[in-house]
LOMI-386821 format. One record per residue: residue in three letters; x, y, z of N, C-alpha, C in turn; residue number from 1. Coordinates in nm, 3 decimals. Example, Ala and Ser with C-alpha at 12.3 -4.5 7.8 and 13.67 -1.06 7.14 Angstrom:
REM residues 2
- ALA / 1.319 / -0.569 / 0.780 / 1.230 / -0.450 / 0.780 / 1.320 / -0.330 / 0.780 / 1 $
- SER / 1.285 / -0.225 / 0.708 / 1.367 / -0.106 / 0.714 / 1.290 / 0.003 / 0.787 / 2 $
END
This chain:
REM residues 111
- UNK / -0.949 / -0.466 / 1.043 / -0.969 / -0.407 / 0.906 / -0.846 / -0.423 / 0.825 / 1 $
- UNK / -0.869 / -0.471 / 0.699 / -0.756 / -0.485 / 0.607 / -0.735 / -0.353 / 0.533 / 2 $
- UNK / -0.606 / -0.315 / 0.531 / -0.556 / -0.203 / 0.457 / -0.462 / -0.238 / 0.345 / 3 $
- UNK / -0.426 / -0.161 / 0.253 / -0.360 / -0.197 / 0.138 / -0.243 / -0.096 / 0.100 / 4 $
- UNK / -0.140 / -0.161 / 0.056 / -0.021 / -0.088 / 0.007 / 0.013 / -0.121 / -0.134 / 5 $
- UNK / 0.030 / -0.036 / -0.218 / 0.073 / -0.053 / -0.343 / 0.227 / -0.030 / -0.367 / 6 $
- UNK / 0.295 / -0.129 / -0.407 / 0.444 / -0.122 / -0.429 / 0.467 / -0.157 / -0.576 / 7 $
- UNK / 0.580 / -0.085 / -0.622 / 0.639 / -0.122 / -0.752 / 0.715 / -0.254 / -0.736 / 8 $
- UNK / 0.738 / -0.323 / -0.832 / 0.798 / -0.460 / -0.825 / 0.936 / -0.453 / -0.752 / 9 $
- UNK / 1.016 / -0.355 / -0.773 / 1.149 / -0.346 / -0.703 / 1.125 / -0.326 / -0.551 / 10 $
- UNK / 1.015 / -0.241 / -0.511 / 0.989 / -0.222 / -0.376 / 0.945 / -0.351 / -0.302 / 11 $
- UNK / 0.869 / -0.421 / -0.372 / 0.820 / -0.554 / -0.329 / 0.932 / -0.650 / -0.307 / 12 $
- UNK / 1.028 / -0.648 / -0.416 / 1.146 / -0.735 / -0.399 / 1.228 / -0.700 / -0.285 / 13 $
- UNK / 1.239 / -0.572 / -0.259 / 1.327 / -0.525 / -0.144 / 1.266 / -0.575 / -0.011 / 14 $
- UNK / 1.135 / -0.564 / 0.007 / 1.074 / -0.609 / 0.124 / 1.078 / -0.762 / 0.144 / 15 $
- UNK / 1.064 / -0.837 / 0.022 / 1.078 / -0.982 / 0.027 / 1.212 / -1.030 / 0.061 / 16 $
- UNK / 1.315 / -0.954 / 0.000 / 1.453 / -1.002 / 0.026 / 1.508 / -0.958 / 0.168 / 17 $
- UNK / 1.467 / -0.844 / 0.216 / 1.527 / -0.789 / 0.343 / 1.439 / -0.816 / 0.464 / 18 $
- UNK / 1.317 / -0.850 / 0.430 / 1.214 / -0.880 / 0.559 / 1.147 / -0.756 / 0.611 / 19 $
- UNK / 1.205 / -0.643 / 0.576 / 1.126 / -0.516 / 0.620 / 1.178 / -0.401 / 0.526 / 20 $
- UNK / 1.094 / -0.293 / 0.526 / 1.121 / -0.177 / 0.445 / 1.062 / -0.061 / 0.502 / 21 $
- UNK / 1.123 / 0.053 / 0.477 / 1.063 / 0.190 / 0.520 / 0.978 / 0.238 / 0.410 / 22 $
- UNK / 0.966 / 0.156 / 0.304 / 0.871 / 0.206 / 0.194 / 0.925 / 0.256 / 0.079 / 23 $
- UNK / 0.842 / 0.311 / -0.005 / 0.863 / 0.377 / -0.135 / 0.924 / 0.520 / -0.101 / 24 $
- UNK / 0.976 / 0.578 / -0.212 / 1.030 / 0.714 / -0.187 / 0.936 / 0.810 / -0.126 / 25 $
- UNK / 0.822 / 0.810 / -0.154 / 0.714 / 0.898 / -0.089 / 0.704 / 0.870 / 0.063 / 26 $
- UNK / 0.711 / 0.743 / 0.099 / 0.705 / 0.707 / 0.240 / 0.827 / 0.758 / 0.316 / 27 $
- UNK / 0.945 / 0.733 / 0.246 / 1.069 / 0.784 / 0.308 / 1.064 / 0.940 / 0.335 / 28 $
- UNK / 1.014 / 1.006 / 0.231 / 1.002 / 1.157 / 0.237 / 0.916 / 1.201 / 0.353 / 29 $
- UNK / 0.802 / 1.127 / 0.368 / 0.703 / 1.165 / 0.465 / 0.725 / 1.113 / 0.607 / 30 $
- UNK / 0.803 / 1.012 / 0.621 / 0.840 / 0.957 / 0.754 / 0.747 / 0.848 / 0.793 / 31 $
- UNK / 0.668 / 0.799 / 0.708 / 0.572 / 0.680 / 0.748 / 0.541 / 0.609 / 0.615 / 32 $
- UNK / 0.489 / 0.488 / 0.633 / 0.443 / 0.408 / 0.523 / 0.295 / 0.447 / 0.497 / 33 $
- UNK / 0.263 / 0.488 / 0.371 / 0.126 / 0.520 / 0.333 / 0.043 / 0.388 / 0.303 / 34 $
- UNK / -0.076 / 0.389 / 0.347 / -0.169 / 0.271 / 0.317 / -0.306 / 0.337 / 0.269 / 35 $
- UNK / -0.389 / 0.257 / 0.216 / -0.516 / 0.293 / 0.185 / -0.619 / 0.201 / 0.226 / 36 $
- UNK / -0.746 / 0.239 / 0.251 / -0.844 / 0.137 / 0.271 / -0.893 / 0.086 / 0.136 / 37 $
- UNK / -0.975 / -0.012 / 0.135 / -1.030 / -0.067 / 0.007 / -1.094 / 0.038 / -0.071 / 38 $
- UNK / -1.166 / 0.125 / -0.006 / -1.241 / 0.235 / -0.080 / -1.145 / 0.332 / -0.141 / 39 $
- UNK / -1.030 / 0.350 / -0.081 / -0.921 / 0.450 / -0.127 / -0.828 / 0.402 / -0.222 / 40 $
- UNK / -0.806 / 0.272 / -0.228 / -0.703 / 0.207 / -0.310 / -0.709 / 0.241 / -0.455 / 41 $
- UNK / -0.822 / 0.240 / -0.518 / -0.844 / 0.267 / -0.663 / -0.789 / 0.415 / -0.691 / 42 $
- UNK / -0.832 / 0.512 / -0.608 / -0.795 / 0.650 / -0.624 / -0.640 / 0.660 / -0.609 / 43 $
- UNK / -0.593 / 0.590 / -0.501 / -0.448 / 0.594 / -0.491 / -0.381 / 0.551 / -0.616 / 44 $
- UNK / -0.419 / 0.439 / -0.663 / -0.361 / 0.383 / -0.790 / -0.372 / 0.489 / -0.902 / 45 $
- UNK / -0.487 / 0.547 / -0.924 / -0.506 / 0.653 / -1.024 / -0.412 / 0.770 / -1.011 / 46 $
- UNK / -0.399 / 0.811 / -0.889 / -0.326 / 0.936 / -0.858 / -0.175 / 0.918 / -0.867 / 47 $
- UNK / -0.126 / 0.809 / -0.812 / 0.020 / 0.791 / -0.798 / 0.076 / 0.694 / -0.893 / 48 $
- UNK / -0.004 / 0.601 / -0.954 / 0.053 / 0.494 / -1.031 / -0.012 / 0.486 / -1.169 / 49 $
- UNK / -0.062 / 0.588 / -1.225 / -0.132 / 0.582 / -1.348 / -0.039 / 0.529 / -1.453 / 50 $
- UNK / -0.074 / 0.425 / -1.532 / 0.003 / 0.374 / -1.629 / 0.124 / 0.292 / -1.599 / 51 $
- UNK / 0.141 / 0.262 / -1.464 / 0.266 / 0.191 / -1.417 / 0.222 / 0.042 / -1.417 / 52 $
- UNK / 0.299 / -0.033 / -1.480 / 0.290 / -0.184 / -1.484 / 0.382 / -0.236 / -1.383 / 53 $
- UNK / 0.351 / -0.366 / -1.349 / 0.436 / -0.442 / -1.258 / 0.409 / -0.408 / -1.108 / 54 $
- UNK / 0.296 / -0.365 / -1.074 / 0.266 / -0.326 / -0.928 / 0.228 / -0.451 / -0.861 / 55 $
- UNK / 0.240 / -0.440 / -0.725 / 0.190 / -0.543 / -0.629 / 0.098 / -0.478 / -0.533 / 56 $
- UNK / -0.015 / -0.531 / -0.497 / -0.102 / -0.489 / -0.396 / -0.083 / -0.575 / -0.273 / 57 $
- UNK / -0.048 / -0.514 / -0.167 / -0.029 / -0.588 / -0.041 / -0.135 / -0.557 / 0.064 / 58 $
- UNK / -0.182 / -0.662 / 0.130 / -0.285 / -0.656 / 0.232 / -0.222 / -0.673 / 0.376 / 59 $
- UNK / -0.266 / -0.580 / 0.461 / -0.222 / -0.588 / 0.604 / -0.340 / -0.569 / 0.693 / 60 $
- UNK / -0.341 / -0.653 / 0.797 / -0.438 / -0.628 / 0.899 / -0.408 / -0.515 / 0.993 / 61 $
- UNK / -0.477 / -0.399 / 0.982 / -0.453 / -0.277 / 1.056 / -0.465 / -0.303 / 1.205 / 62 $
- UNK / -0.552 / -0.385 / 1.253 / -0.567 / -0.405 / 1.395 / -0.443 / -0.481 / 1.452 / 63 $
- UNK / -0.349 / -0.537 / 1.372 / -0.237 / -0.613 / 1.421 / -0.106 / -0.510 / 1.421 / 64 $
- UNK / -0.128 / -0.388 / 1.384 / -0.016 / -0.292 / 1.375 / -0.048 / -0.173 / 1.476 / 65 $
- UNK / -0.001 / -0.179 / 1.588 / -0.025 / -0.073 / 1.698 / 0.033 / 0.057 / 1.649 / 66 $
- UNK / 0.124 / 0.067 / 1.555 / 0.190 / 0.183 / 1.507 / 0.107 / 0.256 / 1.393 / 67 $
- UNK / -0.005 / 0.214 / 1.365 / -0.084 / 0.271 / 1.262 / -0.162 / 0.385 / 1.319 / 68 $
- UNK / -0.155 / 0.503 / 1.248 / -0.227 / 0.621 / 1.286 / -0.318 / 0.661 / 1.173 / 69 $
- UNK / -0.441 / 0.687 / 1.205 / -0.532 / 0.732 / 1.104 / -0.525 / 0.893 / 1.093 / 70 $
- UNK / -0.486 / 0.935 / 0.980 / -0.467 / 1.086 / 0.966 / -0.535 / 1.134 / 0.846 / 71 $
- UNK / -0.577 / 1.266 / 0.855 / -0.649 / 1.327 / 0.743 / -0.554 / 1.347 / 0.622 / 72 $
- UNK / -0.603 / 1.327 / 0.502 / -0.515 / 1.340 / 0.384 / -0.613 / 1.389 / 0.278 / 73 $
- UNK / -0.613 / 1.329 / 0.157 / -0.686 / 1.389 / 0.045 / -0.833 / 1.416 / 0.084 / 74 $
- UNK / -0.867 / 1.541 / 0.067 / -1.006 / 1.576 / 0.084 / -1.049 / 1.563 / 0.233 / 75 $
- UNK / -0.957 / 1.555 / 0.329 / -0.994 / 1.532 / 0.471 / -1.019 / 1.394 / 0.508 / 76 $
- UNK / -1.018 / 1.294 / 0.421 / -1.035 / 1.156 / 0.447 / -0.926 / 1.109 / 0.535 / 77 $
- UNK / -0.963 / 1.009 / 0.618 / -0.866 / 0.949 / 0.715 / -0.784 / 0.839 / 0.640 / 78 $
- UNK / -0.666 / 0.836 / 0.643 / -0.582 / 0.732 / 0.575 / -0.494 / 0.671 / 0.684 / 79 $
- UNK / -0.471 / 0.546 / 0.672 / -0.382 / 0.471 / 0.764 / -0.234 / 0.493 / 0.725 / 80 $
- UNK / -0.156 / 0.533 / 0.825 / -0.021 / 0.555 / 0.813 / 0.063 / 0.468 / 0.915 / 81 $
- UNK / 0.160 / 0.395 / 0.869 / 0.241 / 0.309 / 0.956 / 0.371 / 0.378 / 0.998 / 82 $
- UNK / 0.386 / 0.397 / 1.129 / 0.507 / 0.467 / 1.173 / 0.614 / 0.379 / 1.226 / 83 $
- UNK / 0.644 / 0.282 / 1.143 / 0.754 / 0.195 / 1.169 / 0.784 / 0.122 / 1.035 / 84 $
- UNK / 0.890 / 0.036 / 1.024 / 0.917 / -0.032 / 0.904 / 0.801 / -0.139 / 0.875 / 85 $
- UNK / 0.766 / -0.161 / 0.758 / 0.672 / -0.255 / 0.715 / 0.752 / -0.388 / 0.719 / 86 $
- UNK / 0.701 / -0.487 / 0.780 / 0.775 / -0.620 / 0.800 / 0.708 / -0.720 / 0.715 / 87 $
- UNK / 0.781 / -0.810 / 0.643 / 0.722 / -0.912 / 0.564 / 0.613 / -0.994 / 0.641 / 88 $
- UNK / 0.634 / -1.015 / 0.766 / 0.535 / -1.085 / 0.848 / 0.407 / -1.011 / 0.872 / 89 $
- UNK / 0.408 / -0.881 / 0.840 / 0.281 / -0.802 / 0.846 / 0.181 / -0.832 / 0.731 / 90 $
- UNK / 0.246 / -0.885 / 0.627 / 0.168 / -0.902 / 0.496 / 0.080 / -1.030 / 0.500 / 91 $
- UNK / -0.059 / -1.000 / 0.492 / -0.151 / -1.109 / 0.486 / -0.141 / -1.184 / 0.341 / 92 $
- UNK / -0.135 / -1.100 / 0.239 / -0.113 / -1.152 / 0.097 / -0.069 / -1.041 / 0.011 / 93 $
- UNK / -0.010 / -1.084 / -0.090 / 0.038 / -0.987 / -0.195 / 0.003 / -1.042 / -0.333 / 94 $
- UNK / -0.061 / -0.966 / -0.413 / -0.106 / -0.995 / -0.543 / -0.073 / -0.902 / -0.654 / 95 $
- UNK / -0.042 / -0.949 / -0.765 / -0.019 / -0.855 / -0.878 / -0.142 / -0.757 / -0.906 / 96 $
- UNK / -0.102 / -0.637 / -0.942 / -0.200 / -0.534 / -0.971 / -0.183 / -0.485 / -1.117 / 97 $
- UNK / -0.230 / -0.568 / -1.204 / -0.199 / -0.547 / -1.352 / -0.269 / -0.415 / -1.398 / 98 $
- UNK / -0.193 / -0.354 / -1.492 / -0.244 / -0.231 / -1.558 / -0.302 / -0.268 / -1.687 / 99 $
- UNK / -0.429 / -0.225 / -1.709 / -0.501 / -0.254 / -1.835 / -0.569 / -0.132 / -1.877 / 100 $
- UNK / -0.549 / -0.092 / -1.992 / -0.612 / 0.036 / -2.049 / -0.567 / 0.154 / -1.961 / 101 $
- UNK / -0.674 / 0.216 / -1.914 / -0.647 / 0.346 / -1.830 / -0.627 / 0.318 / -1.686 / 102 $
- UNK / -0.648 / 0.201 / -1.644 / -0.642 / 0.178 / -1.500 / -0.584 / 0.039 / -1.458 / 103 $
- UNK / -0.599 / 0.003 / -1.336 / -0.542 / -0.117 / -1.274 / -0.664 / -0.208 / -1.244 / 104 $
- UNK / -0.638 / -0.329 / -1.253 / -0.739 / -0.437 / -1.229 / -0.714 / -0.487 / -1.080 / 105 $
- UNK / -0.804 / -0.450 / -0.995 / -0.790 / -0.494 / -0.850 / -0.853 / -0.626 / -0.826 / 106 $
- UNK / -0.798 / -0.705 / -0.733 / -0.861 / -0.832 / -0.705 / -1.007 / -0.816 / -0.658 / 107 $
- UNK / -1.094 / -0.899 / -0.683 / -1.229 / -0.896 / -0.643 / -1.243 / -0.916 / -0.492 / 108 $
- UNK / -1.343 / -0.861 / -0.429 / -1.370 / -0.885 / -0.287 / -1.280 / -0.807 / -0.188 / 109 $
- UNK / -1.214 / -0.701 / -0.226 / -1.138 / -0.615 / -0.131 / -1.238 / -0.572 / -0.022 / 110 $
- UNK / -1.192 / -0.578 / 0.107 / -1.285 / -0.529 / 0.212 / -1.214 / -0.435 / 0.301 / 111 $
END
């Protein structure tokens, strides 16, 4: 299953330059890297990144990361949380997540 991480441009650059990251400030505060499923990603963008330009959407194969735990979060829905540093080699792809109008434009075909 593919899961998704939204990063600000500087967070993406940090991962790209250093090869790994413990995540964004919210990830550091909570002690794990937050991810979303395809169905959850739009709500995550709306809730935490409304109006923010310059975002990147990263895709990771959850089955390749043994340190992922599925835990209840918003409304009791299970969200994937990574309990180790996110490594550049974990990333299947990274694409810009442009901000247009009131929301972000996600790539077609997220699964």
